[in-house]
C-alpha positions in Angstrom: 147.8 82.6 -100.6 145.5 81.9 -97.8 146.1 78.7 -95.7 143.3 77.1 -93.7 144.5 74.6 -91.0 142.9 73.0 -87.9 144.2 74.1 -84.5 145.9 70.8 -83.8 148.0 70.9 -87.0 151.2 71.9 -85.2 150.7 69.2 -82.6 151.5 66.5 -85.1 155.1 65.0 -85.1 155.9 61.8 -87.0 156.6 59.0 -84.5 158.8 57.3 -87.3 160.0 53.8 -86.0 157.7 54.1 -83.0 154.6 54.2 -85.2 152.2 51.3 -84.4 151.2 50.8 -88.1 153.8 52.5 -90.5 152.5 54.4 -93.5 155.3 52.8 -95.5 153.6 49.5 -95.8 150.3 48.1 -96.9 149.6 50.2 -100.0 151.2 51.4 -103.2 153.1 54.7 -102.9 152.9 56.9 -106.0 156.0 58.8 -106.9 155.6 62.2 -108.7 157.4 62.8 -112.0 159.9 65.4 -110.5 161.1 62.8 -108.0 161.4 60.1 -110.7 163.6 62.4 -112.7 165.7 63.1 -109.5 166.1 59.4 -108.8 167.4 58.6 -112.3 170.3 61.1 -111.6 171.3 59.4 -108.3 174.9 58.3 -108.4 177.1 56.5 -105.9 176.6 53.4 -103.7 172.8 54.0 -103.4 172.2 54.1 -107.1 171.7 50.2 -107.4 169.2 50.4 -104.4 167.2 53.1 -106.3 167.2 51.0 -109.5 165.8 47.9 -107.5 163.4 49.8 -105.4 161.7 52.3 -107.8 159.4 51.1 -110.7 160.1 54.0 -113.1 157.5 52.7 -115.5 154.6 52.5 -113.1 155.7 55.5 -111.1 155.7 53.7 -107.7 158.1 52.2 -105.1 158.4 48.5 -105.2 157.4 46.2 -102.4 159.2 43.8 -100.2 157.3 40.9 -98.6 154.2 41.9 -96.7 153.8 44.9 -99.0 156.5 46.9 -97.2 158.1 49.7 -99.2 161.4 48.6 -100.8 163.2 51.4 -98.8 161.7 50.6 -95.3 164.3 48.8 -93.2 163.8 46.4 -90.3 163.7 49.3 -87.8 160.7 50.9 -89.7 163.0 53.7 -90.9 163.5 54.9 -94.5 166.9 54.0 -96.0 166.5 56.6 -98.7 166.0 59.3 -96.1 169.1 58.1 -94.2 171.3 57.8 -97.4 170.1 60.8 -99.4 168.4 63.2 -96.9 165.0 64.7 -96.4 165.0 66.3 -99.9 165.1 62.9 -101.5 161.5 62.1 -100.4 158.9 62.0 -103.1 155.9 64.3 -102.8 153.6 61.6 -101.3 156.2 60.8 -98.5 157.0 64.4 -97.9 153.4 65.6 -97.4 151.7 62.7 -95.7 149.7 62.8 -93.5 148.8 66.3 -94.8 145.8 66.4 -97.0 145.4 69.5 -99.3 142.3 70.8 -101.0 143.0 73.7 -103.4 140.6 76.6 -104.2 141.4 79.9 -105.9 144.1 81.4 -103.8 143.2 79.2 -100.9 144.8 75.9 -99.6 143.0 74.0 -97.0 145.3 71.6 -95.2 144.1 68.9 -92.9 145.9 66.0 -91.2 144.7 62.6 -92.5 142.9 60.5 -89.9 144.6 57.4 -91.6 147.8 58.3 -89.6 147.7 56.7 -86.1 149.3 59.7 -84.5 146.8 62.1 -86.1 144.0 59.7 -85.0 145.4 59.8 -81.5 145.6 63.5 -81.4 142.0 63.9 -82.6 140.3 61.1 -80.6 142.1 62.2 -77.4 141.0 65.8 -77.4 137.9 67.0 -75.6 137.7 70.6 -76.8 135.9 71.5 -80.0 138.3 71.8 -82.9 138.8 75.3 -84.3 140.4 76.4 -87.5 142.8 79.1 -88.4 143.6 80.9 -91.6 147.1 82.4 -92.3 148.4 84.4 -95.2 151.6 83.2 -96.7 153.4 83.3 -100.0 152.5 80.6 -102.3 151.8 79.8 -105.9 148.3 80.9 -106.9 145.9 78.3 -108.2 143.2 78.7 -110.8 140.5 76.4 -111.9 136.9 76.3 -113.1 135.7 78.2 -109.9 132.6 80.1 -108.8 133.7 82.5 -106.0 130.1 83.3 -105.0 129.3 79.5 -104.7 132.5 79.0 -102.7 131.5 81.8 -100.3 128.1 80.1 -99.8 129.8 76.8 -99.1 132.1 78.5 -96.6 129.2 80.1 -94.8 127.4 76.7 -94.7 130.5 74.9 -93.4 130.8 77.5 -90.6 127.2 76.9 -89.6 127.4 73.2 -89.8 130.5 73.2 -87.6 128.7 75.4 -85.1 125.8 73.0 -85.0 128.0 70.0 -84.7 129.9 71.5 -81.8 126.8 72.7 -79.9 127.0 70.1 -77.0 123.8 71.3 -75.4 122.0 69.3 -78.1 122.2 65.6 -78.4 124.6 64.6 -81.3 121.8 62.7 -83.0 119.8 65.9 -83.3 122.8 67.9 -84.5 123.4 65.3 -87.2 119.8 65.6 -88.3 120.1 69.4 -88.6 123.2 69.1 -90.6 121.6 66.6 -92.9 118.8 69.1 -93.4 121.2 71.8 -94.4 122.8 69.6 -97.0 119.4 68.5 -98.4 117.9 72.0 -98.6 121.1 73.6 -100.0 121.2 70.9 -102.7 117.6 71.7 -103.7 118.6 75.3 -104.2 121.7 74.5 -106.2 119.7 72.2 -108.4 117.2 75.1 -109.1 120.1 77.6 -109.5 118.8 79.6 -106.5 122.2 80.1 -104.9 121.1 83.4 -103.4 118.5 81.6 -101.2 121.1 79.3 -99.6 121.4 81.6 -96.6 117.7 80.9 -95.9 118.4 77.2 -95.4 121.2 78.0 -92.9 118.8 80.3 -91.0 116.1 77.7 -91.0 118.1 74.9 -89.4 119.4 77.2 -86.6 115.9 77.9 -85.3 114.2 76.0 -82.4 111.5 74.7 -84.7 114.0 72.8 -86.8 115.6 71.2 -83.7 112.1 70.2 -82.5 111.3 68.7 -85.9 114.4 66.6 -85.8 113.8 65.4 -82.3 110.3 64.3 -83.2 111.7 62.3 -86.2 114.3 60.6 -84.0 111.6 59.6 -81.5 109.4 58.3 -84.3 112.4 56.2 -85.7 113.2 54.8 -82.3 109.7 53.3 -82.2 110.5 51.3 -85.4 113.5 49.0 -84.4 112.9 46.8 -87.5 113.5 49.8 -89.7 116.5 51.0 -87.7 118.0 47.5 -87.9 117.5 47.2 -91.6 118.9 50.6 -92.2 122.1 49.8 -90.2 122.5 46.5 -92.0 122.2 48.1 -95.4 124.7 50.8 -94.6 127.2 48.3 -93.4 126.7 46.2 -96.5 127.8 49.2 -98.6 131.4 48.7 -97.4 131.6 45.4 -99.3 131.2 47.5 -102.6 134.5 49.3 -101.9 137.9 48.4 -103.2 139.8 46.3 -100.5 143.1 47.7 -99.6 144.1 45.5 -96.7 143.0 41.9 -96.3 142.7 42.2 -92.5 140.1 44.9 -93.0 137.8 42.4 -94.8 138.1 40.0 -91.8 137.1 42.9 -89.5 134.0 43.6 -91.7 133.0 40.0 -91.9 133.3 39.6 -88.1 131.3 42.7 -87.4 128.6 41.6 -89.8 128.5 38.1 -88.2 128.4 39.5 -84.7 125.8 42.2 -85.3 123.6 41.5 -88.3 123.7 37.9 -89.6 121.2 35.6 -87.9 120.3 38.4 -85.5 117.0 40.1 -85.0 116.1 43.8 -84.8 115.3 43.4 -81.1 118.7 41.9 -80.4 120.4 44.7 -82.2 118.4 47.3 -80.3 119.2 45.6 -77.0 122.9 45.6 -77.8 123.0 49.3 -78.8 121.0 50.4 -75.9 123.3 48.6 -73.5 126.3 50.0 -75.3 125.1 53.6 -75.0 124.3 53.0 -71.3 127.8 51.7 -70.8 129.2 54.8 -72.4 127.2 57.1 -70.1 127.9 55.1 -66.9 131.6 55.0 -67.7 131.7 58.5 -69.0 133.4 57.3 -72.1 133.7 60.3 -74.5 132.4 58.5 -77.7 129.9 61.3 -78.4 132.7 63.9 -78.3 134.9 61.6 -80.5 132.1 61.2 -83.0 131.6 64.9 -83.1 135.3 65.3 -83.9 135.0 62.8 -86.7 132.0 64.6 -88.2 133.8 67.9 -88.1 136.8 66.2 -89.7 135.0 64.7 -92.6 132.9 67.9 -93.2 136.0 70.2 -93.1 138.0 68.0 -95.5 135.4 67.3 -98.2 132.4 69.8 -98.0 133.8 72.7 -99.9 134.9 70.4 -102.7 131.3 70.8 -103.9 132.3 74.1 -105.5 133.7 71.9 -108.4 130.9 69.5 -108.8 127.8 71.0 -107.2 127.3 68.0 -105.1 126.5 69.2 -101.5 124.1 66.7 -100.1 126.2 63.6 -100.8 129.2 65.1 -99.0 127.1 65.7 -96.0 125.7 62.2 -96.2 129.2 60.7 -96.5 130.3 62.5 -93.4 127.4 61.1 -91.4 127.8 57.8 -93.0 131.5 57.5 -92.0 130.8 58.5 -88.4 127.9 56.0 -88.1 129.9 53.2 -89.6 132.7 53.9 -87.1 130.1 53.7 -84.3 129.1 50.3 -85.5 132.7 49.2 -85.5 133.2 50.6 -82.0 130.1 48.8 -80.9 131.5 45.6 -82.3 134.9 46.1 -80.5 133.1 46.8 -77.3 131.3 43.3 -77.6 134.5 41.6 -78.6 136.2 43.0 -75.5 133.6 41.6 -73.3 131.8 44.9 -73.1 134.8 47.0 -72.4 136.4 49.8 -74.5 139.4 52.1 -74.2 140.9 55.0 -76.2 143.3 52.7 -78.2 140.3 50.9 -79.6 138.8 54.0 -81.0 142.1 55.2 -82.4 142.9 52.0 -84.1 139.4 51.7 -85.7 139.5 55.3 -86.9 142.7 55.1 -88.7 142.0 51.7 -90.2 138.7 52.9 -91.5 140.2 56.1 -92.9 143.0 54.1 -94.7 140.4 51.9 -96.5 138.2 54.8 -97.5 140.3 57.9 -97.9 143.4 56.3 -99.5 141.5 55.2 -102.5 140.1 57.7 -105.0 137.9 54.9 -106.3 136.5 54.3 -102.9 135.7 57.9 -102.3 133.8 58.1 -105.7 132.0 54.9 -105.0 130.9 55.9 -101.5 129.6 59.2 -102.8 127.8 57.4 -105.6 126.2 55.1 -103.0 124.5 57.9 -101.2 120.9 58.0 -102.4 119.5 60.6 -104.7 115.7 60.7 -104.7 113.9 62.3 -101.9 112.0 59.3 -100.7 115.2 57.3 -100.2 116.9 60.3 -98.7 114.5 60.5 -95.8 115.2 56.8 -95.0 118.9 57.4 -94.9 119.4 60.2 -92.3 
């Protein structure tokens, strides 16, 4: 079995009771069947605690007030872990924040951005992320799988990562090139021309493609009304998602009020220009952080297209998520009287990830929101 991991994988260590926003509160924790069977066999003084804290019918842990897990104590430590040991943890608790995507004889393991400590590691680093593959014993997995298509996706992801991490090019241009790869590969997949996908990869690594994207960006900058409407429309998409935490809705409403409602395109353009000027003057690494976010979302979800054939929307989602986070960072900068620090970016990153990535429904809805037809695509990215 081949395991694919990011280079910062082993840097992660759970901060437990020191975590600023524990993963044991705020959402429903699903318990796997094997763990449920194990909990039914618990004897001794902790048995009554298990009966009260586990909803065996729903397959979840029950909640205390403020949606805290029934086994989370006042010190933000797990009483089940303390009483029964590490092996008592259910699969969800044992694996988090690891996110696993499985392919034939390959397991790709990332660390979820929804964990504050993972967000801290990723948003604090300046070096481009690299990925390693290691061979280990493991149960082989088989599914409806096209190995040739998977190899094409792996090649594409390598090229996308290479483009995104090419810091000699402005990030906006890199994003445009990546969008082009997703768009052109999707056309080839739709026409069942997988063998020509390599041509799309070559096309977007040429200077002519870079020049084309730069011209498109310059053209869009001359139309602030369109840019404003586009940003507003993107942000409104978040209201179509399932709400997991109430304070997230408050953040969205505040951002919308501060940036879009009763504001003009010229005001929005002025704010964004001032924000980017402040980033440059203060040497704040937002462009590097945004690059890390793009690489994270591409690496986590792109190759999943082997199962559904949907390439372009996965690329669009990565770009969409990074752009939404930029809007939220802009809002935080304004709220902080035009100041920003690393903690702001860390907090917004993990809160956004929790709302989007911890809901299968939200992931599906977000992918469905990405436009299909060519005319609308060109307006999106």
